[in-house]
C-alpha positions in Angstrom: 47.1 -120.1 -236.8 48.9 -118.4 -239.4 47.6 -114.2 -240.0 45.6 -113.4 -243.0 48.3 -111.2 -245.5 47.8 -107.3 -245.7 45.4 -106.2 -248.6 44.7 -102.7 -250.0 48.3 -101.7 -249.3 49.1 -98.1 -251.4 51.5 -95.4 -251.3 51.4 -91.8 -250.2 53.7 -89.2 -249.9 54.7 -87.9 -246.7 55.3 -83.8 -245.1 58.7 -84.1 -247.4 58.2 -85.8 -250.3 61.8 -86.4 -250.7 62.5 -87.8 -247.7 59.0 -89.5 -246.4 56.3 -91.9 -247.3 52.8 -93.2 -246.2 52.0 -96.8 -246.1 48.5 -97.8 -245.8 47.2 -101.2 -245.5 43.9 -102.8 -243.9 44.5 -106.3 -241.9 41.3 -108.1 -241.6 38.9 -107.8 -238.7 38.3 -111.4 -237.9 42.2 -112.3 -238.1 43.2 -115.9 -237.4 45.6 -115.0 -235.1 46.0 -116.6 -231.9 47.9 -113.5 -230.2 46.1 -110.9 -232.8 46.9 -108.5 -229.4 49.8 -108.9 -229.7 50.4 -108.1 -233.4 51.4 -105.3 -234.8 50.6 -103.9 -238.1 54.5 -103.3 -239.8 56.4 -101.8 -242.5 59.6 -103.8 -243.4 61.6 -101.5 -245.6 65.3 -101.1 -247.4 67.0 -101.0 -250.5 67.9 -104.1 -251.0 64.8 -106.2 -251.9 66.6 -109.5 -250.2 67.3 -107.4 -246.9 64.4 -104.9 -245.6 66.5 -104.0 -242.7 64.5 -101.2 -241.8 61.6 -101.5 -239.6 58.6 -99.2 -238.8 55.1 -100.2 -237.1 51.4 -98.4 -236.6 51.5 -97.7 -232.6 47.8 -98.8 -232.0 45.7 -102.0 -234.0 44.9 -99.3 -236.3 41.1 -97.8 -237.4 38.2 -99.6 -237.5 34.7 -98.5 -239.0 31.5 -99.3 -238.5 28.1 -98.9 -239.9 24.8 -100.2 -240.7 21.8 -99.6 -243.2 17.9 -100.3 -243.0 16.1 -101.5 -246.1 12.7 -100.6 -246.8 11.4 -104.3 -245.1 13.1 -103.2 -241.4 16.0 -105.7 -242.2 19.1 -104.4 -240.4 22.6 -105.2 -242.2 25.6 -103.9 -240.3 29.3 -103.7 -241.7 32.5 -103.3 -240.3 35.6 -102.8 -241.9 38.7 -104.2 -241.5 41.6 -102.1 -239.9 43.0 -99.5 -241.5 46.7 -99.0 -240.7 48.6 -95.8 -242.0 52.7 -95.9 -241.3 54.8 -93.1 -241.4 58.7 -93.9 -243.0 60.8 -90.8 -242.5 64.4 -90.4 -243.1 64.7 -91.7 -246.8 67.4 -90.6 -248.8 66.4 -88.8 -252.0 66.4 -90.4 -255.2 66.9 -93.8 -254.2 65.1 -97.2 -254.7 63.2 -98.8 -251.7 61.7 -102.0 -251.6 59.1 -102.8 -248.6 56.5 -105.3 -247.6 53.9 -105.0 -244.8 53.1 -107.4 -242.2 51.6 -108.2 -239.1 54.0 -109.7 -236.6 54.2 -110.2 -233.0 55.6 -107.7 -230.5 58.7 -109.8 -229.7 59.9 -110.0 -233.5 59.9 -106.3 -233.3 61.5 -106.5 -230.0 64.2 -108.6 -231.3 64.2 -106.3 -233.9 65.2 -103.1 -232.0 67.6 -105.1 -230.0 69.2 -106.0 -233.0 69.6 -102.3 -234.4 70.9 -101.2 -231.3 74.0 -103.6 -231.0 75.2 -102.7 -234.4 
């Protein structure tokens, strides 16, 4: 099964606005991923839009919020949010244009990316 795409993406400045950014987005709580426990929210980024050579990831599943309310007739309504992710990207070069892509990827894909970087 194919995973649903991240939603509600936005950028905010990091601790040092010249070298860091925070990428925030949500992923559906009812994901159709077969192995959703092995999926990690990730941001691939780089200066070349065709080759996003760097990756940062969310070490958690993301945060999820729940709420419930009751109307005048006593009907209960429950709400559970999507998973919310905030991924910090550091070590950026000032005055440089970066491209990024938010994804949920399987853990073995990230492991392969890390091994590839170590061998360079």
